[in-house]
C-alpha positions as CSV (number, residue, x, y, z in Angstrom):
1,M,-21.4,8.1,32.4
2,S,-24.1,6.0,31.0
3,E,-23.6,2.7,29.1
4,Q,-24.6,4.4,25.8
5,E,-22.1,7.2,26.4
6,K,-19.4,4.5,27.0
7,L,-20.4,2.7,23.9
8,D,-20.2,5.9,21.8
9,A,-16.8,6.7,23.4
10,R,-15.4,3.2,22.5
11,E,-16.8,3.5,18.9
12,T,-15.1,7.0,18.6
13,G,-11.9,5.4,19.9
14,K,-12.2,2.7,17.3
15,K,-12.8,5.3,14.5
16,I,-9.9,7.5,15.6
17,L,-7.5,4.5,15.8
18,H,-8.5,3.3,12.4
19,S,-8.0,6.8,10.9
20,I,-4.5,7.1,12.5
21,L,-3.5,3.7,11.1
22,H,-5.1,4.3,7.7
23,E,-2.9,7.4,7.3
24,M,0.2,5.8,8.6
25,L,0.6,2.4,7.0
26,D,1.4,1.5,3.4
27,H,-1.2,-1.2,3.1
28,A,-4.0,0.9,4.5
29,E,-6.8,-1.1,2.9
30,K,-5.8,-4.1,5.1
31,V,-6.2,-2.3,8.4
32,C,-8.9,-3.7,10.6
33,V,-9.7,-2.5,14.1
34,E,-12.1,-4.3,16.4
35,Y,-12.7,-4.1,20.1
36,S,-13.9,-6.3,22.9
37,V,-15.2,-5.1,26.3
38,G,-14.1,-6.8,29.5
39,D,-15.2,-6.1,33.1
40,R,-12.9,-3.0,33.4
41,T,-11.0,-2.8,30.1
42,T,-11.6,-2.2,26.4
43,V,-9.2,-4.1,24.2
44,Y,-8.7,-2.8,20.7
45,K,-7.4,-5.4,18.4
46,V,-5.5,-4.2,15.3
47,N,-4.9,-6.4,12.3
48,C,-2.9,-5.2,9.3
49,H,-0.9,-6.4,6.4
50,P,2.3,-8.3,7.7
51,Q,4.4,-5.9,5.6
52,S,2.9,-3.0,7.5
53,L,3.8,-4.4,10.9
54,G,7.1,-2.7,11.2
55,Q,5.6,0.6,10.4
56,L,2.9,0.0,13.0
57,I,5.5,-0.8,15.7
58,G,8.2,1.7,14.7
59,S,11.8,2.0,15.7
60,K,12.0,0.7,19.3
61,G,8.2,0.7,19.5
62,K,7.9,4.4,19.3
63,N,4.9,4.4,16.9
64,I,2.7,1.9,18.7
65,G,3.8,3.5,22.0
66,G,2.6,6.8,20.9
67,I,-0.7,5.5,19.5
68,R,-1.3,3.6,22.8
69,A,-0.6,6.7,24.8
70,V,-3.1,8.9,22.7
71,I,-5.9,6.3,22.8
72,S,-5.4,5.5,26.5
73,A,-5.5,9.2,27.4
74,M,-8.5,9.9,25.3
75,M,-10.4,6.9,26.8
76,A,-9.3,7.7,30.3
77,R,-10.9,11.0,30.0
78,K,-14.1,9.1,29.6
79,G,-13.5,6.7,32.5
80,I,-12.6,3.8,30.3
81,R,-9.3,1.8,30.4
82,A,-8.2,1.0,26.9
83,I,-5.3,-1.2,25.6
84,I,-4.2,-1.9,22.1
85,E,-3.2,-5.3,20.9
86,I,-1.3,-6.0,17.7
87,P,-0.7,-9.3,15.9
88,Y,2.3,-11.4,16.4
89,V,4.2,-12.6,13.4
90,A,6.7,-15.2,13.9
91,H,10.1,-15.3,12.1
92,N,8.8,-17.5,9.3
93,N,6.1,-14.9,8.6
94,T,3.3,-17.1,9.9
95,R,0.6,-14.9,11.4
96,M,-0.6,-15.8,14.9
97,E,-4.2,-14.9,15.5
98,F,-5.6,-13.5,18.6
99,S,-6.8,-15.9,21.2
100,E,-10.0,-15.1,23.2
């Protein structure tokens, strides 16, 4: 697979992930999906409104687990390893940003 095809696959994954989250979360306008490419892995970083975080995670992590499974399977078909990171919110509702 060429680099352009991999880039197209990553962009498609980003669009699909954003679409799923947009339909699933209450504060859909606050959903932001970005990705970074490592040596062997594409990391999709999801940011959303803190009040939507519970919906994103779901009961016992079922929602985010299902989303991760779908995106991973879709990207694996293209030969790309993908993971999804979500923001961490501490008990006092302070948002921890991603570290690079």
